[in-house]
N, C-alpha and C positions, 0 to 999 in steps of 0.2 A: 504494499501499499503506500502511496504517495502523498502524504500529507501535508498540504501549504498552509502556514498559519501566519495572518497577517498580527503583529504585536505592537501594543500601544508603548510611547517613548518611556510611561511611568518604570516601566519593569526592564527595558532592555540594558540599563548600565547593570544592573543586579545579573542579568543573564549573561553577559559577556564576560563581566568580571570573575563570577563565582565558579563558571565552568571551564573543565579541562577542554581545550579546543585542540589537542593534540589529535583526537580523533575524527575532526568532523573537517567537512569540506566549506571553504568560506570565501565569499566574494565580496568586498566591500567598496563600493563606489562614492562619489560625493553625494549620491542621490539616495542610497539606500545599502542596508547590508542583507546579504541573502546567506544563511549557514545551513547546509545539509548534515542530517545523520543519519549515520547507517546507509545500506547499499540495497536497493529493491532489483537493479540491475546493471551491469557494466561489462564494458567490452573494451578491447585493446585490437585495434585493426589498423590497417595501412592508412594513413592520412589520405592519400588520394581517393579512396573508397568511402570517405565521408562525405554524404550530401544531405540536401534537405528532405529528400525522401526517406533517406536512411535513419534520419535522426525523429521525423514522423511516426515510423514504423517502430522504432524503438519507445518512444512515448507512449504510444497507443498500446502496448503490451502491459503498462503498469497499471494497476488499480490504481483508482484515485479517491480518497476518503474525503475529499472537498477541497475547493479552489483549483487552481490551474496545475498541471503538470509541467515540471521543470528538471532540467538536465545541467550538469556540468560539464566542460570537456576541455582539454588541454591538447593542443595540435602543435607539432615540431616544427621546427625549422624546416627542416628536409621533408619533402611531400611524400618520399618514400620511406619515411621513418613512419614507426608507430604512433598512432593518436589512440590517447584513452579518454572514455564518455562514461560517465556515470550517472546515473538515477537515483538519488538518495531516498530512503525509504520516508524522511519526513524533512520538510523544508521549513525554515523560520525566516520570514522577510521582516527585515526591523525597518521602520519608518524614517529613521534617520541612520546618517553611515557612523556612528559609533568613535568619531574621531576625536572628542573631547573627554573620553575615558581615561582617567588618570591610572596608571598602574606604578607601583612602586616596587619593583622587582629586582631582584639580584640574580646576576647569570653568572656564577662561578664555572668557569671553564677551563679545563686543562686541557693543552694543546700538546699533542706528541710529534707531530709533524705538519710543514706545509710544504707543498709541492707547487709552484708555477709552473703552468702548461699554457703555451710556451714558456720560455724563461724570459726575463726582461730584456735580455740581448737580443735573443731571439725574435722577440717581439718587435723590436724597432729595427731589426734587420728586414723581417717581413714586410715592414711600412716602408722601408726604403725601396725592396721590390716592386711594391704597389705602385710608389710614384715613379717607377721607371715605367711599368704598365701605361701609367696614366701619361705621360709624356709620350710614350708611343702610341696615343689615340685607341687603344684598345680598352679603355676602361675611361670613364666620366670618374666614376666613384666606386669605394668597395669598402664596407665594414668588416673590420678585422678585431676578433676577440682573443680572449684570453682567459682561463680560469684558474683559480686556487683551489687545491685539494686539500683539506685540512682534516687530519686524523685527531677528532675531539667528539664528544657525547653532547648533544645540543639538545634541551628541552623546547620542543616543537611548540608547545602550548604558550611558554614563556616567550618565544621568540615571536609570535604571531602577535600577542598583547603589547609587545614593545612597538612593533610594526605600526598597530592601530593608535598607540599614544602618542608616536614621534613623528607621524607622518597623516596630518589632518587632510592632505589632499591627496589625489591619485588613486590608485586602485590597488588595494591589498588583496592578497590571495593565498590559499592554502589548498593545495589539491593532492591527494593520496594516490600513488600508482605504484607499480611494480617497474622496478628499474629494467637496465637491459641485461643485468645479471640475475634477474629475478627475486631480487631482495625489495622489500616494502620501503619505499621512499615519499618524502613530503616534498613537493614543490612549493617554497614559500616564497614571496616578494611582495615589493610595494611600486608598482610600476607607474610612472608619470603619464604616461602616454596611451591614450585612448586611440586601439584600433578602429573600432565601428560600433556604434550603439543605433537601436531601432525601437521605435514606439511607434506602432501604426504604420501612417506614411513618411514619418520623419525619422531622418537619418544624421547621425552626425559622425565625424571621424577627426581627431586632432593630433597630426603629426607634429612630431618634433625632430628638429635635425639642427646641427650647429648647437654647441653647448661650450660653456667653462666652469670649472669649477669655483664654488663660491668662497670666500674668504670672511675670516671670524671680525676684521676690521671693517665696518659699516663703510667709511668712505673708500676703501679699496675695492669692497663688495659693489658698491655703487658704480665704480669706475670700468670694473670687468662688465657688468650689466650693460651699461651705455657702449663701451666698445665692442660687446657682441652684437649688439644693433646696428652697428656700422661696419662689422667685419665682411669684406667683400668675397674672403673664402667662405666664410659660413653663411652667407647670405645666398650664395650660390647652391650650397651644399642643400639648404633648406629647401630652394626652388626646384630643385631636382624631387624632392620627396613630394612637395605639395601637386607640383604638377601631376606626379604618377598618380596619387590618391585621387585627384579629379578626374583625370580621364579613365580610372576603373570604376567610379562610380555614376558618371556621366551616362551610360548607357541605360543605368537602372532609374534614372530621375528624370521628373517634369523641370524641375527647377534646382540649381545648384550655386550655392553661394561661396565665393573662394575670395578672402580679402586679398588685397593687393600686395599689403606687407604683414610679415609676422609681428606678433608680439612677444613679451617675454612671460616665461613660465619658471618658476621658483621650487625648487625642493631644498631640504635642509642642507644637500651638499653641492648642488649644481643649479645654474642657470641655462636654459633652453629658449632657443627661438621656438615659438609656437603660431601655429596657425588652425583655426576651428572653421573646418568645411562642413557646411550643412545643405541639406537636401530634403527634396520633396520626392517620395517615390511614385512610380507609374502605378505600382501593385502593391497594395498592403500586405498581401501574401507572402511576398519576397522575404525570405528568411533571414535573421541576422547573421547567423552562421553562413550561409551563402555569400551574403554582401562581404562578410570580413575575409572569406577564402577568395574572393575576387581581388582584394586588395592584397592579400599576404604572399609574398613577404613585400613590403615595400623597401624602398631604396634606404630606407632609415635602419633597417637592419641588415640588407644584405649589399644593394649598391644599384648602380647604373652603368650600361645596361643589365638587368637582372641576370640573365644566363653567363655572361662574361664574368660579372662578379661572383656568381654563383660557383663557377669552376675555379677561380681564383681561391675563393676560400675553402673549397675541398682540398686543393693542392698543397695550400700553404699553413692554415690554421694548426694543424696536427693534432686536432681532440674533436670529438663529436660533441656539437652544441647539444643534441636531445632536444628537451623542451625549452631550452633558451633561445632567445628571438623567434619564437613561435605565438600563438595567441591562447589565452585562457579565458574562461566566461562563462556564462549561462545563456540558455536559451529556453522559454516557455513554450506551450503548445501551440502558442499563435504567431509563433516565430518571432516575438519580440525578444530583446537580449541585449548584453554588454559584452564585448571582448576588447580585453587589454593586451598590448603587445608584452611579451613575456622577457621583460628586462627588470634590473635591480633586484635580482632574485638569487635563489640557492637550492640547491637539491641536497636534502638532509637523509641520511639513513642512520642506522644506529650507532654506528661508530666514525662516521664520517660525513662533513660538510663540503661539497663542492660550489663554489662562489663563482659569479659569471661579470664579466663586463666587455664592453666593446667600443670602439671609437670609429667614426666615419674619417676616410682617408680621401682626400680631393687634391687637386694642384694648390701647392702652398702650405700643404700639412707639414710639419716636423715630427719626425719620429719620437723625439723625448718629449715632445708635447702629448703626443698621442697616447703614450706610455703613462703620463701623468693622468690623463683624463680617465682613463681604465682605473686608477688606483682610485681617483675621486669618486666614480661611480661605485666601487667595490666598497666604499666606506658605509654605504646605506645598509646594506646587510651586515657588515662586520662591526659596525657601531652598534646595531640592535642585540648582536651576539655578546657583545662586550669585549671584542677581539681587532678594536681600533688601533693596535700598537703592533699588529702584524706587519703592515705596510710602512714602509719608510715613505713618509710623504711630507712634500716641501710645499708650502703655499708661495713662498718665495719665486718658485718656478715659473708662476703666472704674473710677477710683477713686470 
């Protein structure tokens, strides 16, 4: 039975603070919090096999105790890799995003080892190779990622609550799945980037591209933000993504609004160039997931042209992104839903956590700065786990 319950604000705070979230599926947007408990149905299938009919059939086979049927899903970066779909036994929809809940948590973590894949020097060398390819006109942009594999035991429930407490905006998520080695894992993150949301005929995407780490000094922080808005390199990188998103949505829409210039979006660790693209669909029955798949992967996580960038990534990164830079979110039986780009995230197992980050490389990029950008992005998850001292990070690198 798939039970969907609307919960009043008066009891939301108690429910989230007092509950162990480690066994629950969670998606928190600026508009609502959705928590799934138990598993009524789940599938692990090739991402390329997932479509609107597939989702409709899966939801139709689940008995409903009341309200609308809903499912959660996490799709990988690589369309040939496995996607994970879950229909919870119970779904609790909170009217507010739970962003102001205060958690006084201590996260004592003993770290046995830390391995960077690729190493920092190899990452800078990889950026150099990408710049050579861009100079040779075989690429306009490629997003290059790295991972930190940390041997440590992480309390997933506490980690989720830390992210809820420290990231008021954006999209927080926790998705339980079986990893590539057959072990149970949890994908946890606080993504600032909305790939797509759909409500009836209204559709929204908020691509982010072009970024710079924030600074604890307010004056320097403001200077960085304004420099980002004027950066020719970053504006070009952002334009590639916005153009791609608009082109992918246009066939589905009767009207599409695309601002001519980006605005600024901030997280606790980063400034981003941001453009909110809004449209009106031809057909309200078009599902949110099918729209998200039409966008994925955007140049914000892959590059441009997409096939050339994907090939470069496969040849040079040296690790499997899995669900990182994929999409994660929910959809209901009417096709409405929300899907975030799976960034600022980690995969947690019993004795290991893998933290991911990437940076977009275009003409004018500098290997050292791209490395520092990945470090700054990793701080989202490392700070939440109390592991912020793992990386040697220097704010002066951006002065």
